[in-house]
One Martini backbone bead per residue (centre of mass of N, CA, C, O) as a GRO file, in nm:
protein
  221
    1UNK     BB    1   8.157   1.327   3.228
    2UNK     BB    2   7.954   1.349   3.463
    3UNK     BB    3   7.666   1.319   3.343
    4UNK     BB    4   7.675   1.031   3.232
    5UNK     BB    5   7.741   0.896   3.510
    6UNK     BB    6   7.478   0.997   3.640
    7UNK     BB    7   7.282   0.839   3.459
    8UNK     BB    8   7.389   0.554   3.529
    9UNK     BB    9   7.299   0.524   3.820
   10UNK     BB   10   7.011   0.467   3.786
   11UNK     BB   11   7.020   0.218   3.594
   12UNK     BB   12   7.182   0.044   3.805
   13UNK     BB   13   6.950   0.067   4.050
   14UNK     BB   14   6.744  -0.077   3.903
   15UNK     BB   15   6.596  -0.328   4.118
   16UNK     BB   16   6.664  -0.270   4.392
   17UNK     BB   17   6.694  -0.470   4.689
   18UNK     BB   18   6.650  -0.593   4.979
   19UNK     BB   19   6.803  -0.832   5.218
   20UNK     BB   20   6.566  -0.898   5.338
   21UNK     BB   21   6.474  -1.226   5.428
   22UNK     BB   22   6.736  -1.383   5.375
   23UNK     BB   23   6.824  -1.220   5.103
   24UNK     BB   24   7.011  -1.169   4.789
   25UNK     BB   25   6.942  -0.909   4.560
   26UNK     BB   26   7.006  -0.783   4.241
   27UNK     BB   27   7.011  -0.622   3.932
   28UNK     BB   28   7.031  -0.930   3.788
   29UNK     BB   29   6.830  -1.136   3.974
   30UNK     BB   30   7.004  -1.260   4.176
   31UNK     BB   31   7.015  -1.508   4.434
   32UNK     BB   32   7.052  -1.578   4.799
   33UNK     BB   33   7.014  -1.804   5.032
   34UNK     BB   34   7.097  -1.751   5.409
   35UNK     BB   35   6.956  -1.880   5.660
   36UNK     BB   36   7.162  -2.118   5.707
   37UNK     BB   37   7.391  -1.879   5.804
   38UNK     BB   38   7.285  -1.746   6.084
   39UNK     BB   39   7.465  -1.960   6.271
   40UNK     BB   40   7.713  -1.850   6.211
   41UNK     BB   41   8.012  -1.734   6.306
   42UNK     BB   42   8.080  -1.443   6.458
   43UNK     BB   43   8.312  -1.227   6.430
   44UNK     BB   44   8.506  -1.064   6.665
   45UNK     BB   45   8.526  -0.788   6.516
   46UNK     BB   46   8.210  -0.746   6.586
   47UNK     BB   47   8.168  -0.838   6.889
   48UNK     BB   48   8.370  -0.630   7.034
   49UNK     BB   49   8.172  -0.423   7.014
   50UNK     BB   50   8.031  -0.148   7.222
   51UNK     BB   51   7.716  -0.118   7.104
   52UNK     BB   52   7.474   0.164   7.135
   53UNK     BB   53   7.144   0.234   7.026
   54UNK     BB   54   6.888   0.402   6.955
   55UNK     BB   55   6.599   0.401   6.869
   56UNK     BB   56   6.439   0.424   6.579
   57UNK     BB   57   6.264   0.689   6.451
   58UNK     BB   58   6.265   0.555   6.170
   59UNK     BB   59   5.987   0.356   6.034
   60UNK     BB   60   6.070   0.307   5.768
   61UNK     BB   61   6.146   0.127   5.518
   62UNK     BB   62   6.404   0.037   5.330
   63UNK     BB   63   6.303   0.161   5.059
   64UNK     BB   64   6.265   0.455   5.183
   65UNK     BB   65   6.565   0.494   5.266
   66UNK     BB   66   6.689   0.440   4.984
   67UNK     BB   67   6.543   0.690   4.858
   68UNK     BB   68   6.703   0.900   5.008
   69UNK     BB   69   6.976   0.835   4.899
   70UNK     BB   70   6.902   0.864   4.592
   71UNK     BB   71   6.819   1.167   4.621
   72UNK     BB   72   7.115   1.267   4.706
   73UNK     BB   73   7.319   1.161   4.488
   74UNK     BB   74   7.306   1.360   4.236
   75UNK     BB   75   7.388   1.618   4.380
   76UNK     BB   76   7.661   1.517   4.474
   77UNK     BB   77   7.780   1.458   4.187
   78UNK     BB   78   7.750   1.731   4.077
   79UNK     BB   79   7.919   1.891   4.290
   80UNK     BB   80   8.177   1.725   4.227
   81UNK     BB   81   8.201   1.798   3.925
   82UNK     BB   82   8.209   2.097   3.956
   83UNK     BB   83   8.314   2.244   4.195
   84UNK     BB   84   8.610   2.373   4.201
   85UNK     BB   85   8.875   2.504   4.106
   86UNK     BB   86   9.158   2.408   4.022
   87UNK     BB   87   9.439   2.361   4.129
   88UNK     BB   88   9.755   2.434   4.116
   89UNK     BB   89   9.847   2.175   3.879
   90UNK     BB   90   9.584   2.056   3.816
   91UNK     BB   91   9.434   1.819   3.640
   92UNK     BB   92   9.165   1.712   3.472
   93UNK     BB   93   9.220   1.407   3.515
   94UNK     BB   94   9.212   1.422   3.819
   95UNK     BB   95   8.916   1.517   3.853
   96UNK     BB   96   8.800   1.267   3.696
   97UNK     BB   97   8.914   1.053   3.888
   98UNK     BB   98   8.760   1.134   4.133
   99UNK     BB   99   8.476   1.107   4.025
  100UNK     BB  100   8.491   0.807   3.959
  101UNK     BB  101   8.571   0.687   4.223
  102UNK     BB  102   8.293   0.780   4.356
  103UNK     BB  103   8.085   0.656   4.151
  104UNK     BB  104   8.144   0.354   4.086
  105UNK     BB  105   8.009   0.217   4.336
  106UNK     BB  106   7.713   0.315   4.267
  107UNK     BB  107   7.698   0.184   3.987
  108UNK     BB  108   7.752  -0.119   4.151
  109UNK     BB  109   7.492  -0.157   4.298
  110UNK     BB  110   7.328  -0.477   4.429
  111UNK     BB  111   7.265  -0.412   4.745
  112UNK     BB  112   7.064  -0.397   5.053
  113UNK     BB  113   7.057  -0.304   5.408
  114UNK     BB  114   6.904  -0.319   5.743
  115UNK     BB  115   7.002  -0.199   6.061
  116UNK     BB  116   6.802  -0.247   6.366
  117UNK     BB  117   6.973  -0.301   6.591
  118UNK     BB  118   7.082  -0.165   6.920
  119UNK     BB  119   7.258  -0.412   7.001
  120UNK     BB  120   7.457  -0.637   7.153
  121UNK     BB  121   7.493  -0.895   6.919
  122UNK     BB  122   7.283  -0.805   6.688
  123UNK     BB  123   7.454  -0.619   6.513
  124UNK     BB  124   7.661  -0.831   6.427
  125UNK     BB  125   7.469  -1.030   6.308
  126UNK     BB  126   7.345  -0.853   6.084
  127UNK     BB  127   7.605  -0.780   5.940
  128UNK     BB  128   7.699  -1.069   5.874
  129UNK     BB  129   7.459  -1.165   5.712
  130UNK     BB  130   7.477  -0.952   5.486
  131UNK     BB  131   7.774  -1.025   5.406
  132UNK     BB  132   7.711  -1.329   5.334
  133UNK     BB  133   7.499  -1.256   5.098
  134UNK     BB  134   7.728  -1.091   4.939
  135UNK     BB  135   7.887  -1.279   4.710
  136UNK     BB  136   8.016  -1.060   4.517
  137UNK     BB  137   8.248  -0.981   4.734
  138UNK     BB  138   8.454  -1.225   4.648
  139UNK     BB  139   8.470  -1.157   4.294
  140UNK     BB  140   8.269  -1.015   4.101
  141UNK     BB  141   8.141  -0.756   4.211
  142UNK     BB  142   8.043  -0.472   4.403
  143UNK     BB  143   7.771  -0.333   4.606
  144UNK     BB  144   7.708  -0.279   4.952
  145UNK     BB  145   7.436  -0.150   5.154
  146UNK     BB  146   7.432  -0.032   5.489
  147UNK     BB  147   7.176   0.072   5.693
  148UNK     BB  148   7.195   0.302   5.997
  149UNK     BB  149   6.958   0.487   6.134
  150UNK     BB  150   7.027   0.494   6.448
  151UNK     BB  151   7.316   0.664   6.384
  152UNK     BB  152   7.239   0.972   6.318
  153UNK     BB  153   7.346   1.075   6.633
  154UNK     BB  154   7.619   0.865   6.610
  155UNK     BB  155   7.935   0.888   6.480
  156UNK     BB  156   8.110   0.729   6.667
  157UNK     BB  157   7.972   0.454   6.656
  158UNK     BB  158   7.967   0.429   6.354
  159UNK     BB  159   8.273   0.429   6.311
  160UNK     BB  160   8.321   0.166   6.463
  161UNK     BB  161   8.155  -0.010   6.273
  162UNK     BB  162   8.313   0.044   6.013
  163UNK     BB  163   8.588  -0.063   6.115
  164UNK     BB  164   8.483  -0.355   6.161
  165UNK     BB  165   8.383  -0.415   5.882
  166UNK     BB  166   8.660  -0.375   5.748
  167UNK     BB  167   8.807  -0.606   5.891
  168UNK     BB  168   8.614  -0.829   5.810
  169UNK     BB  169   8.627  -0.813   5.513
  170UNK     BB  170   8.936  -0.858   5.491
  171UNK     BB  171   8.950  -1.144   5.669
  172UNK     BB  172   8.650  -1.297   5.542
  173UNK     BB  173   8.621  -1.215   5.221
  174UNK     BB  174   8.807  -0.959   5.102
  175UNK     BB  175   9.091  -0.760   5.084
  176UNK     BB  176   8.957  -0.563   4.843
  177UNK     BB  177   8.751  -0.449   5.025
  178UNK     BB  178   8.581  -0.137   5.028
  179UNK     BB  179   8.515   0.079   5.316
  180UNK     BB  180   8.252   0.319   5.361
  181UNK     BB  181   8.144   0.598   5.541
  182UNK     BB  182   7.810   0.752   5.575
  183UNK     BB  183   7.707   1.080   5.714
  184UNK     BB  184   7.524   1.355   5.829
  185UNK     BB  185   7.798   1.465   5.999
  186UNK     BB  186   7.974   1.508   5.780
  187UNK     BB  187   8.217   1.729   5.618
  188UNK     BB  188   8.188   1.567   5.354
  189UNK     BB  189   7.994   1.567   5.091
  190UNK     BB  190   8.037   1.261   4.966
  191UNK     BB  191   7.953   1.154   5.288
  192UNK     BB  192   7.676   1.330   5.345
  193UNK     BB  193   7.439   1.129   5.434
  194UNK     BB  194   7.111   1.106   5.545
  195UNK     BB  195   7.196   0.797   5.574
  196UNK     BB  196   7.354   0.577   5.740
  197UNK     BB  197   7.638   0.428   5.552
  198UNK     BB  198   7.764   0.118   5.435
  199UNK     BB  199   8.015   0.065   5.204
  200UNK     BB  200   8.075  -0.226   4.996
  201UNK     BB  201   8.361  -0.264   4.762
  202UNK     BB  202   8.421  -0.458   4.464
  203UNK     BB  203   8.648  -0.456   4.223
  204UNK     BB  204   8.615  -0.509   3.860
  205UNK     BB  205   8.714  -0.503   3.525
  206UNK     BB  206   8.431  -0.654   3.434
  207UNK     BB  207   8.262  -0.430   3.490
  208UNK     BB  208   7.950  -0.301   3.395
  209UNK     BB  209   7.761  -0.031   3.216
  210UNK     BB  210   7.469   0.084   3.119
  211UNK     BB  211   7.278   0.298   2.998
  212UNK     BB  212   7.094   0.606   3.064
  213UNK     BB  213   6.841   0.818   3.238
  214UNK     BB  214   6.636   1.030   3.382
  215UNK     BB  215   6.389   0.836   3.399
  216UNK     BB  216   6.538   0.648   3.592
  217UNK     BB  217   6.547   0.832   3.830
  218UNK     BB  218   6.234   0.870   3.871
  219UNK     BB  219   6.168   0.558   3.918
  220UNK     BB  220   6.306   0.560   4.214
  221UNK     BB  221   6.104   0.790   4.367
   0.00000   0.00000   0.00000
């Protein structure tokens, strides 16, 4: 089951564009202008963090950073699918379930943004603006990826940001949004992403994925 799911990842992320420029646009072409929302009050759960990050050394644009993430993704999913031999008593269905649970949010990625501010309150403002723009997190379902390249060497601060985003998403967007932090210093392979990334995912039984091919993966890189 792993390989077909892997092929679908590429197809589902074709056309993915950054949310920079105060708009969110997903793989289905819809977009929402939210420059008018930039002055909305930022939740205290984001503002309370005393975060300071070094200037980002990686000057590449958001598209290039996202390509690094997508280059890592297939190998991670293949490793997860092959994995080690099942533990005693573990059924094949349990292994398949773990694979699908990890792959599903990636299959439904609809938008991404890059957080560039090095300190507060600008970090909180950028996070909140991106979250406000991802209207699909309210009901429709799908994933928003927030790349935080400046946190590459500071997993402690990054973890604090992830925790604040999790609280904010639960309290202000939808209590069912699942927030996951991925970082290059993580010890677990499926979250050891080369670019610090915060994934916000709202599942919905009506989400669907069309088939894909290896050619789709190549077209992203």
